[in-house]
C-alpha positions, 0 to 999 in steps of 0.5 A, a space after each residue: 319219614 322221621 323216627 327216634 329210637 332208644 338203643 342199648 348194646 352189650 358185647 365183647 370185642 376181640 382183637 384179631 392181631 392180639 392173641 387171646 385178647 378181648 374186652 367187654 363193652 356196653 353202651 346206651 343212648 338214642 338216635 334220630 333217623 330221617 329217610 326219603 325214598 321214591 326210587 323205582 328200584 333199589 338195585 338198578 334204579 332208573 329214576 327217583 331218589 333215596 336218602 337217609 340221615 342218622 344221628 346216634 348219641 351213645 354213652 359207652 363203657 369199656 373194660 380197662 384196656 391200654 389206649 382206650 378210655 373206660 367211659 366215653 360219649 360219642 356222636 355218630 352221623 351217617 348220610 346215604 344218598 342214591 339218585 337216578 335219571 334216565 333217557 330211553 335205554 340210558 340211565 345215570 345213577 349217583 351215589 354218596 355215602 358219609 359217616 363219622 364218629 366224634 368222641 374223646 378218643 379215636 377208638 370206637 366199636 361203631 365202625 363203617 365199611 367200604 368194599 364190594 360192588 359199587 362200594 369201591 368195587 376193586 376191593 372185596 366186600 367190607 375190606 376197608 373198616 374205619 370210623 370215618 368214611 367218604 365215598 361217591 360214585 357215578 354209574 351208567 346203565 344201559 338197558 340191554 334187555 329192553 333194547 334187544 327184546 322189547 319192553 316186556 322183556 326181563 330187564 338186563 343192564 350193562 353198566 360201568 361205574 367211576 368211584 372214589 372213597 376211603 375210610 379212616 381211623 383217625 380224624 386227623 388222617 382224613 384227607 382228600 389226597 388219600 381217596 382211592 379211585 375205583 370202577 367196575 364193569 357189570 351185567 345185572 338183572 332183577 329177578 323174582 328172587 332178587 338182583 343178580 350181577 356179574 362183573 369185574 371191579 378195579 381200583 388204584 394200586 392195581 387191585 381188582 375183583 371179580 364178583 358174582 351175586 344172586 338174591 342179595 341187595 347191594 
């Protein structure tokens, strides 16, 4: 599916580490959106593919602030893919996410995040923020519910993941050597109220998380 939109924004950006400092900004532009989806489940897929590609063009205006151009034009591109295949009770899922912003300076209010379940699982949700992102993961899921209770049972998935990615603020700092490795072990199911998952995540550098989610898509 292809779509095109006109967008406009107006807001205020506060700097957490600078006391009582904020700046006003506004932007206008448009974006193109392409989407394809035949996954049989967004949360615990066993077959199909889903990918989306977005390109944003914005004319941005910022209140005068040290190090920030008052007028700028940016192009932002994002790519998101998830695909799955299965054999009997075994499923393999691939995930790839990319995002970048190109402008005159390295400052933009339009950032991307990493962190959370199957999104650098060793970090809390949206713990890493920057203008550029690269992430990939391979997930293995075992349909424990079908194996134990038969075809008519509620799906119950035992899974593990291997992940790598990072976000960067500056274009020149984007390096493959800075990729963070991560992984997870989890137990999850789809219910009438949405997905439910419990598990642990871990990442290079000794980071780890425990996550429990119910009713929210990942």
